[in-house]
C-alpha positions in Angstrom: -2.6 -5.9 -17.9 -2.9 -8.1 -21.0 0.5 -9.7 -21.3 1.6 -12.0 -24.1 4.8 -14.1 -23.4 6.4 -15.4 -26.5 8.7 -18.4 -25.8 8.9 -21.1 -28.5 10.9 -23.5 -26.3 9.0 -22.9 -23.0 9.2 -26.2 -21.1 9.1 -27.5 -17.5 11.2 -30.5 -18.5 14.4 -29.1 -19.9 15.2 -26.6 -17.2 17.6 -23.8 -17.9 16.3 -20.9 -19.9 13.3 -22.9 -21.1 11.8 -22.8 -17.6 11.9 -19.0 -17.3 8.8 -18.2 -19.3 6.8 -20.7 -17.3 7.6 -18.9 -14.1 6.5 -15.5 -15.5 3.4 -17.1 -16.8 2.5 -18.9 -13.6 3.2 -16.0 -11.2 1.5 -13.4 -13.4 -1.6 -15.5 -13.7 -1.5 -16.2 -9.9 -1.6 -12.4 -9.5 -4.7 -12.1 -11.7 -3.1 -10.7 -14.9 -4.5 -11.7 -18.3 -1.3 -13.4 -19.4 -1.1 -15.7 -22.4 1.8 -17.8 -23.7 3.0 -18.9 -27.2 5.1 -22.1 -27.3 5.8 -24.8 -29.8 3.4 -27.7 -30.1 6.1 -30.3 -29.3 5.9 -29.1 -25.7 2.1 -29.6 -25.5 2.2 -32.7 -23.3 4.9 -31.3 -21.0 3.1 -27.9 -20.6 -0.3 -29.6 -20.1 1.2 -31.5 -17.1 2.9 -28.5 -15.7 0.1 -25.9 -16.1 -3.1 -27.9 -15.6 -6.2 -25.8 -16.4 -4.0 -22.8 -17.4 -3.1 -24.7 -20.6 -6.2 -23.0 -22.1 -4.2 -19.8 -22.2 -1.3 -21.3 -24.2 -1.2 -21.0 -28.0 0.9 -23.5 -29.9 3.0 -23.0 -33.0 2.3 -26.0 -35.3 5.0 -28.4 -36.3 5.4 -28.0 -40.0 7.5 -29.3 -42.8 9.8 -26.3 -42.4 10.5 -27.3 -38.8 11.2 -30.8 -39.9 13.5 -29.6 -42.6 15.6 -27.5 -40.2 15.6 -30.4 -37.7 16.8 -32.7 -40.5 19.7 -30.4 -41.4 20.6 -30.2 -37.7 20.8 -34.0 -37.4 23.4 -34.1 -40.2 25.7 -31.4 -38.8 27.9 -31.7 -35.7 26.1 -30.4 -32.6 29.3 -28.7 -31.5 29.6 -25.3 -33.2 26.5 -25.6 -35.3 23.9 -25.9 -32.6 23.5 -22.1 -32.2 23.1 -21.8 -36.0 20.3 -24.4 -36.1 18.6 -22.8 -33.1 18.6 -19.4 -34.9 17.2 -21.1 -38.1 14.5 -22.8 -36.1 13.8 -19.6 -34.3 13.1 -17.9 -37.7 10.8 -20.6 -38.7 8.9 -20.4 -35.4 8.7 -16.7 -35.5 7.2 -16.8 -39.0 4.3 -19.0 -37.8 3.8 -17.3 -34.5 3.3 -14.0 -36.2 -0.2 -15.1 -37.2 -1.0 -15.9 -33.6 0.4 -12.6 -32.4 -1.5 -10.6 -35.0 -4.7 -12.3 -34.2 -4.4 -11.6 -30.5 -3.4 -8.0 -30.9 -6.2 -7.3 -33.4 -8.7 -8.8 -30.9 -7.4 -6.4 -28.2 -6.0 -9.1 -26.0 -2.4 -7.8 -25.8 -1.0 -4.6 -24.1 2.6 -5.7 -24.1 4.7 -8.6 -25.5 7.5 -10.2 -23.5 10.1 -12.3 -25.1 12.2 -13.9 -22.2 14.1 -16.5 -24.3 16.4 -17.1 -26.0 18.6 -15.4 -23.4 21.5 -14.9 -25.8 22.2 -11.1 -26.3 23.2 -11.6 -29.9 20.3 -13.7 -31.1 18.1 -11.6 -33.4 14.4 -11.2 -32.8 11.7 -10.9 -35.4 9.1 -9.7 -32.9 8.3 -6.2 -34.0 5.7 -4.2 -35.9 2.6 -5.4 -34.0 1.6 -2.0 -32.7 2.2 -2.9 -29.0 5.5 -2.5 -27.0 7.9 -5.4 -26.8 10.1 -6.2 -23.8 13.1 -8.6 -24.4 15.0 -10.3 -21.6 16.5 -10.6 -19.2 19.3 -11.7 -21.5 22.4 -13.5 -20.3 25.5 -14.7 -22.1 28.6 -13.5 -23.9 30.7 -16.1 -22.2 33.8 -18.1 -23.4 35.5 -21.1 -21.9 38.4 -20.4 -19.4 42.0 -20.6 -20.6 43.3 -24.2 -20.8 40.0 -25.8 -21.8 40.4 -25.7 -25.5 39.4 -29.3 -25.9 35.9 -28.4 -24.7 35.7 -26.0 -27.7 37.9 -27.0 -30.6 39.5 -24.4 -32.8 37.0 -24.9 -35.6 34.2 -24.4 -33.2 35.8 -21.2 -31.8 36.1 -19.9 -35.3 32.4 -20.6 -36.0 31.4 -18.8 -32.8 33.7 -15.9 -33.6 32.3 -15.5 -37.1 28.7 -15.7 -35.8 29.5 -13.0 -33.2 30.9 -10.8 -35.9 27.8 -11.3 -38.1 25.4 -10.7 -35.2 25.4 -7.0 -35.8 24.3 -7.5 -39.4 21.7 -10.1 -38.4 20.2 -7.6 -35.9 20.0 -5.0 -38.6 18.2 -7.3 -41.0 16.0 -8.7 -38.2 15.6 -5.6 -36.1 13.3 -6.8 -33.2 15.9 -6.1 -30.5 16.7 -2.6 -31.9 13.0 -1.7 -32.0 12.1 -3.2 -28.7 10.7 -0.8 -26.1 13.0 -2.3 -23.4 16.0 -4.6 -23.4 16.9 -6.3 -20.1 20.3 -7.7 -19.4 21.5 -9.8 -16.4 24.9 -8.2 -16.0 27.5 -6.0 -17.6 29.1 -8.9 -19.4 25.8 -9.5 -21.2 25.3 -5.8 -21.9 28.8 -5.8 -23.6 27.5 -8.7 -25.8 24.7 -6.7 -27.4 25.6 -6.2 -31.1 24.7 -2.5 -30.8 25.3 0.3 -28.3 22.6 2.8 -29.1 19.5 1.4 -27.7 17.7 4.0 -25.5 16.6 1.6 -22.7 18.9 -1.2 -21.5 18.3 -2.1 -17.9 20.1 -4.7 -15.7 17.8 -7.3 -14.1 18.8 -10.6 -12.7 17.9 -13.5 -15.0 17.1 -16.2 -12.5 15.1 -16.2 -9.3 13.6 -18.6 -6.7 10.0 -19.5 -6.3 9.6 -20.1 -2.6 6.4 -21.9 -3.2 8.6 -24.8 -4.4 12.0 -24.1 -2.9 11.6 -23.8 0.8 12.8 -25.8 3.8 10.1 -28.0 5.2 12.2 -29.6 7.9 15.8 -29.7 9.2 18.5 -30.5 6.7 21.1 -30.9 9.3 22.3 -34.5 10.0 24.1 -35.9 13.0 26.1 -38.5 11.1 26.3 -40.4 7.8 28.1 -39.6 4.5 28.7 -36.1 3.2 26.1 -35.9 0.4 26.8 -33.7 -2.5 24.1 -33.1 -5.2 24.4 -32.0 -8.8 21.3 -30.9 -10.8 21.5 -30.1 -14.5 21.9 -31.3 -18.0 24.6 -33.8 -18.5 26.6 -32.0 -21.2 30.3 -31.5 -21.4 30.3 -27.8 -20.4 29.2 -28.9 -16.9 32.6 -30.5 -16.5 31.1 -33.4 -14.6 34.2 -35.5 -15.4 36.1 -33.1 -13.2 33.4 -33.3 -10.5 33.8 -37.1 -10.4 37.6 -36.7 -10.2 37.2 -34.3 -7.3 34.9 -36.7 -5.4 37.3 -39.6 -5.9 40.2 -37.5 -4.5 38.1 -36.5 -1.5 37.2 -40.1 -0.8 40.9 -41.0 -1.0 41.4 -38.7 2.0 39.1 -40.9 4.1 35.9 -38.9 3.9 32.7 -40.8 2.9 31.5 -38.4 0.1 28.4 -39.4 -1.9 27.3 -37.6 -5.1 23.7 -37.7 -6.3 23.2 -36.6 -9.9 19.9 -35.3 -11.1 19.7 -34.8 -14.9 20.0 -36.4 -18.2 21.9 -35.7 -21.4 24.5 -37.0 -23.9 27.3 -37.3 -21.4 25.4 -39.8 -19.2 27.1 -42.9 -20.7 30.6 -41.4 -20.5 30.1 -40.3 -16.9 28.7 -43.6 -15.8 31.8 -45.3 -17.3 34.1 -42.8 -15.7 32.4 -43.4 -12.3 33.2 -47.1 -12.5 36.7 -46.4 -13.7 37.3 -44.2 -10.6 35.8 -46.8 -8.3 32.8 -44.7 -7.4 30.1 -47.3 -8.2 28.7 -47.1 -4.6 29.4 -43.4 -4.1 27.6 -41.9 -7.2 23.9 -42.2 -7.9 22.4 -41.3 -11.3 18.7 -40.4 -10.8 18.0 -39.0 -14.3 15.5 -36.3 -14.9 13.0 -35.8 -12.0 10.2 -33.3 -11.4 11.2 -30.1 -9.7 9.3 -30.8 -6.5 11.0 -34.2 -6.1 14.4 -32.7 -6.7 13.7 -30.0 -4.1 12.7 -32.7 -1.5 15.9 -34.7 -2.1 18.1 -31.6 -2.1 16.8 -30.7 1.4 18.5 -33.9 2.7 21.9 -33.1 1.0 24.8 -31.3 2.6 26.0 -29.2 -0.4 25.5 -28.5 -4.1 28.4 -28.7 -6.5 28.4 -27.0 -9.9 31.9 -26.6 -11.4 30.6 -25.7 -14.8 32.9 -24.1 -17.3 30.3 -22.0 -19.2 27.4 -21.3 -16.9 25.8 -18.0 -17.8 23.2 -18.3 -15.1 22.9 -21.2 -12.8 19.4 -21.1 -11.2 20.1 -24.3 -9.3 22.7 -22.4 -7.2 19.9 -20.1 -6.0 17.6 -23.0 -5.4 20.2 -24.8 -3.3 20.9 -21.6 -1.3 17.1 -21.3 -0.6 17.2 -24.7 1.0 20.1 -23.7 3.2 22.8 -25.6 1.3 26.3 -24.2 0.9 27.5 -24.3 -2.7 30.8 -25.3 -4.3 31.0 -23.7 -7.8 33.3 -22.5 -10.5 34.4 -18.9 -10.0 33.4 -18.3 -13.6 30.2 -16.9 -15.1 26.8 -17.0 -13.5 27.5 -18.7 -10.1 30.0 -16.0 -9.3 27.2 -13.4 -9.7 25.2 -15.2 -7.0 27.8 -16.4 -4.5 30.2 -14.8 -2.1 32.5 -16.1 0.6 29.6 -16.0 3.1 27.5 -18.7 1.4 29.7 -20.7 -0.9 33.2 -21.8 -2.0 34.1 -20.4 -5.5 36.9 -22.3 -7.1 38.5 -20.8 -10.2 38.9 -23.3 -13.0 42.3 -21.9 -14.0 44.9 -23.5 -13.9 43.2 -26.6 -15.1 45.9 -29.0 -13.9 44.8 -28.8 -10.3 41.2 -27.8 -10.6 40.0 -31.2 -9.5 42.3 -31.1 -6.5 41.1 -27.6 -5.5 37.5 -28.8 -5.8 38.3 -31.8 -3.6 39.8 -29.4 -1.0 36.6 -27.4 -1.0 34.5 -30.6 -0.5 36.7 -31.6 2.4 36.5 -28.2 3.9 32.7 -28.4 4.2 32.7 -32.1 5.1 35.1 -31.7 8.0 33.5 -28.6 9.4 29.7 -29.1 9.6 29.2 -25.8 11.6 31.0 -23.8 8.9 28.8 -25.5 6.3 25.7 -24.7 8.3 26.6 -21.1 8.7 27.2 -20.8 4.9 23.9 -22.4 4.2 22.1 -20.0 6.5 23.8 -17.0 5.0 22.9 -18.2 1.5 19.2 -18.7 2.4 19.1 -15.1 3.8 20.7 -13.7 0.7 18.3 -15.5 -1.7 15.4 -14.2 0.3 16.7 -10.7 0.1 17.9 -10.5 -3.5 16.5 -13.3 -5.6 12.9 -13.9 -4.8 10.8 -14.6 -8.0 8.0 -12.5 -6.6 10.3 -9.5 -6.3 11.6 -10.1 -9.8 8.1 -10.2 -11.2 7.4 -6.9 -9.3 10.2 -5.3 -11.3 9.0 -6.8 -14.5 5.5 -5.5 -14.0 7.1 -2.0 -13.5 8.8 -2.4 -16.9 5.6 -3.5 -18.5 3.7 -0.5 -17.1 6.4 2.0 -18.2 6.5 0.8 -21.8 2.7 0.6 -22.1 2.3 4.1 -20.7 4.9 5.5 -23.1 3.3 3.7 -26.0 0.0 5.4 -25.3 1.4 8.9 -25.0 
């Protein structure tokens, strides 16, 4: 098949949803499909490094004065609350310029199906329609709010903006009807299905958003250790919704119980300075290591030597790193809220509900101590998680399902 993946923000560097289109692109090309990708030119260097010779099959949206104008507006507005609006505006600009690329490729007979995997938000409108070939959108994931008691993570004015934007999403998707006209919409779960701004689409299918590429995430040795500190690892953007301040509090409490807990943090973001200062305040200078952003292969190698992953995020729609840790045989401590709860059960992880907030850090600390004091229990959890990922979250199996969707919509379009 001739597949065109449209993903303005496709990137190997920023993780999260930006990484999803790259996996589709890489695996589909590995299987011999004629797949092409459209991304923004700001990611040229990043994608060139990640894709090597396959960069010849990537088309880049130029950086124009319209992009710079929207970026300039975004700089002047608070990121909190207004970031989704700026992302939508930037998306409209990108879609305007990428239409020329899409039309050119379709007219040249190089496209059987268009796939738009990001943005994963179920409410974000899409302008990809009217090209004469079927469009598949998703898997989408979202429709989440913060747990009760965490209002300071999302102030009242921000909640009002989010509420208004959700109310207006129905109108936006009528004015920009790409999702309504798509041949297939894919959603990660029922929560996301409920977030779609319309209920009458003829084909909405559930498909997991994230997966594991076992070419990268596989155990190459033994992760079990006879002695030494209990090593936790966190991987992700350092933003407030990850609640890393609470993670550090939990680590400090566990160490006060006499257990040598170490935390290795892989990632970068606006909260780095605050977290570094809090680490010092809590007396964790020798217990917490900030590694910054590292390539995926390096992170995988380090994680293999860890004892558990921790991700007590407050608004995690997906959480691919949970699956990646499970594939390496690590037990996981995570918030019982959103994406991680879709992946974990009691056999392979400890889910800790973030409510009530007052003792969330203490309950996380208890979970850390439970694994640190019972290595056999932690090992059994890790083995169960590895088996579950193999059975349910293999990227290859996910691509199999996606190809089936492609084939169905292409066949229907030719009837």
